[in-house]
C-alpha positions as CSV (number, residue, x, y, z in Angstrom):
1,M,4.8,63.2,2.2
2,Q,2.5,62.1,-0.6
3,V,5.4,60.2,-2.3
4,E,6.3,58.4,0.9
5,L,2.7,57.3,1.4
6,V,2.5,56.0,-2.2
7,A,5.8,54.1,-1.7
8,Y,4.6,52.7,1.6
9,V,1.3,51.5,0.2
10,S,3.0,50.0,-2.8
11,V,5.3,48.0,-0.5
12,I,2.3,46.7,1.4
13,V,0.5,45.8,-1.7
14,A,3.6,44.0,-3.1
15,A,4.0,42.1,0.2
16,F,0.3,41.0,0.1
17,G,0.8,40.0,-3.6
18,V,3.8,37.9,-2.8
19,T,2.1,36.3,0.2
20,G,-0.9,35.5,-1.9
21,A,1.2,33.9,-4.6
22,V,3.1,31.8,-2.0
23,L,-0.2,30.6,-0.4
24,Y,-1.6,29.8,-3.8
25,Y,1.6,27.8,-4.7
26,V,1.5,25.9,-1.4
27,F,-2.1,25.0,-1.8
28,T,-1.5,23.9,-5.3
29,L,1.4,21.7,-4.3
30,R,-0.6,20.1,-1.5
31,N,-3.5,19.4,-3.9
32,Q,-1.1,17.9,-6.5
33,A,0.4,15.6,-3.9
34,R,-3.1,14.5,-2.8
35,M,-4.1,13.9,-6.4
36,R,-0.9,11.8,-7.0
37,K,-1.7,9.7,-4.0
38,T,-5.3,9.3,-5.1
39,D,-4.1,8.3,-8.6
40,L,-1.7,5.8,-7.1
41,I,-4.3,4.1,-4.9
42,M,-6.8,4.0,-7.8
43,R,-4.3,2.4,-10.1
44,L,-3.6,-0.2,-7.4
45,F,-7.3,-0.8,-7.1
46,T,-7.6,-1.2,-10.8
47,T,-5.0,-4.0,-10.6
48,Y,-6.8,-5.5,-7.6
49,I,-10.1,-5.8,-9.4
50,G,-8.5,-7.0,-12.7
51,K,-9.3,-10.4,-14.0
52,E,-5.7,-11.8,-13.6
53,F,-5.5,-10.7,-10.0
54,Q,-9.0,-11.9,-9.1
55,E,-8.2,-15.4,-10.6
56,A,-4.9,-15.5,-8.6
57,E,-6.7,-14.3,-5.4
58,A,-9.4,-16.9,-5.8
59,K,-6.7,-19.6,-5.9
60,V,-5.0,-18.2,-2.8
61,L,-8.2,-18.0,-0.9
62,S,-9.0,-21.6,-1.7
63,L,-5.6,-22.6,-0.3
64,N,-6.0,-24.7,2.8
65,V,-2.7,-25.9,4.3
66,E,-1.4,-25.9,7.8
67,D,2.3,-25.5,6.9
68,Y,4.8,-25.3,4.1
69,A,5.4,-29.1,4.2
70,E,1.7,-29.7,3.5
71,F,1.9,-27.1,0.8
72,K,4.8,-28.8,-0.9
73,E,3.0,-32.1,-0.6
74,Q,0.0,-30.7,-2.5
75,Y,1.6,-28.3,-4.9
76,G,5.2,-29.3,-5.2
77,P,8.3,-27.4,-4.1
78,Y,8.4,-23.7,-4.6
79,P,9.0,-22.0,-7.0
80,S,7.5,-23.6,-10.0
81,E,5.2,-22.7,-12.9
82,E,2.3,-24.5,-11.1
83,S,-0.8,-22.3,-11.1
84,M,-1.0,-22.1,-7.3
85,H,2.7,-20.9,-7.2
86,I,1.9,-18.2,-9.7
87,A,-1.1,-17.1,-7.8
88,I,0.9,-16.9,-4.6
89,R,3.6,-14.8,-6.3
90,T,0.9,-12.5,-7.9
91,V,-1.0,-11.9,-4.6
92,G,2.1,-11.8,-2.4
93,S,3.9,-9.4,-4.7
94,F,0.9,-7.1,-4.9
95,F,0.5,-6.8,-1.1
96,E,4.3,-6.6,-0.6
97,A,4.3,-3.6,-2.9
98,I,1.5,-1.9,-0.9
99,G,3.4,-2.7,2.3
100,I,6.5,-1.0,0.9
101,L,4.4,2.1,0.0
102,L,2.9,2.2,3.4
103,K,6.2,1.8,5.2
104,R,7.6,4.7,3.1
105,N,4.5,6.8,3.9
106,L,3.5,7.0,0.3
107,I,0.1,5.6,0.9
108,Q,-2.4,6.1,3.7
109,M,-3.5,3.1,5.8
110,D,-7.1,4.2,6.0
111,L,-7.4,4.1,2.2
112,V,-5.7,0.7,2.2
113,T,-8.0,-0.8,4.8
114,D,-11.0,0.7,3.0
115,L,-10.1,-0.8,-0.3
116,F,-8.3,-4.0,0.4
117,A,-8.8,-6.9,2.8
118,I,-5.3,-7.9,3.8
119,G,-5.7,-10.1,6.9
120,L,-7.4,-13.0,5.2
121,R,-4.8,-13.1,2.4
122,W,-1.9,-13.0,4.9
123,E,-3.4,-15.8,7.0
124,K,-3.6,-18.0,4.0
125,L,-0.1,-17.2,2.8
126,W,1.7,-16.9,6.2
127,P,2.5,-20.7,6.4
128,I,4.0,-20.5,2.9
129,F,6.1,-17.4,3.6
130,R,7.3,-18.9,6.9
131,G,8.4,-22.0,5.0
132,L,10.0,-20.1,2.2
133,R,11.9,-17.9,4.7
134,E,13.4,-21.1,6.1
135,Q,14.0,-22.8,2.7
136,F,15.8,-19.9,1.2
137,D,17.3,-18.6,4.5
138,E,15.7,-15.3,3.7
139,P,14.0,-13.8,6.8
140,G,13.0,-10.7,4.8
141,L,10.8,-12.6,2.4
142,G,7.3,-11.1,2.5
143,I,8.3,-8.8,5.3
144,Y,6.4,-5.8,3.9
145,F,3.3,-7.9,3.3
146,E,3.5,-8.9,7.0
147,Y,4.1,-5.3,8.0
148,L,0.9,-4.4,6.0
149,A,-1.1,-7.2,7.7
150,D,0.1,-6.1,11.1
151,A,-0.8,-2.5,10.4
152,E,-4.3,-3.5,9.3
153,K,-4.8,-5.5,12.5
154,K,-3.9,-2.4,14.6
155,V,-6.4,-0.3,12.6
156,R,-9.1,-2.9,12.9
157,K,-8.6,-3.2,16.7
158,S,-8.8,0.5,17.1
159,V,-12.0,0.6,15.1
160,V,-13.5,-2.1,17.2
161,K,-12.6,-0.3,20.4
162,S,-14.2,3.0,19.2
């Protein structure tokens, strides 16, 4: 009887030990995933506040055109090495990448909206992207940037309603 009790208790202790180890492993994995996502967003933010991006963004924010024809009239046909064209590629590519990460659920929209102002950049660049889509017959050009801007709009609307 004593041996059976010891065996029974040892099985229970082993089961608790295994359960504890599994729980520890699960919590560690969750924490690592959260840390990787945090690291990713902070690296993106570091790019966002960097001098090169800020200079490009300032150019984009100064852009004042109604459509692609007016853009071509002021800055020449796209693409070129003209500084406004480079600024558009820099800002557009950055937000396109964030849109891809969001679409793939690799980044959280609340973090994106807390750190980046997307709508204004999209409004400035939408006429250009629309014209480029037609010029290159490429309807997917800037599609993830547009996806990101639409997602931000939905978040902002829900915040206003709250």
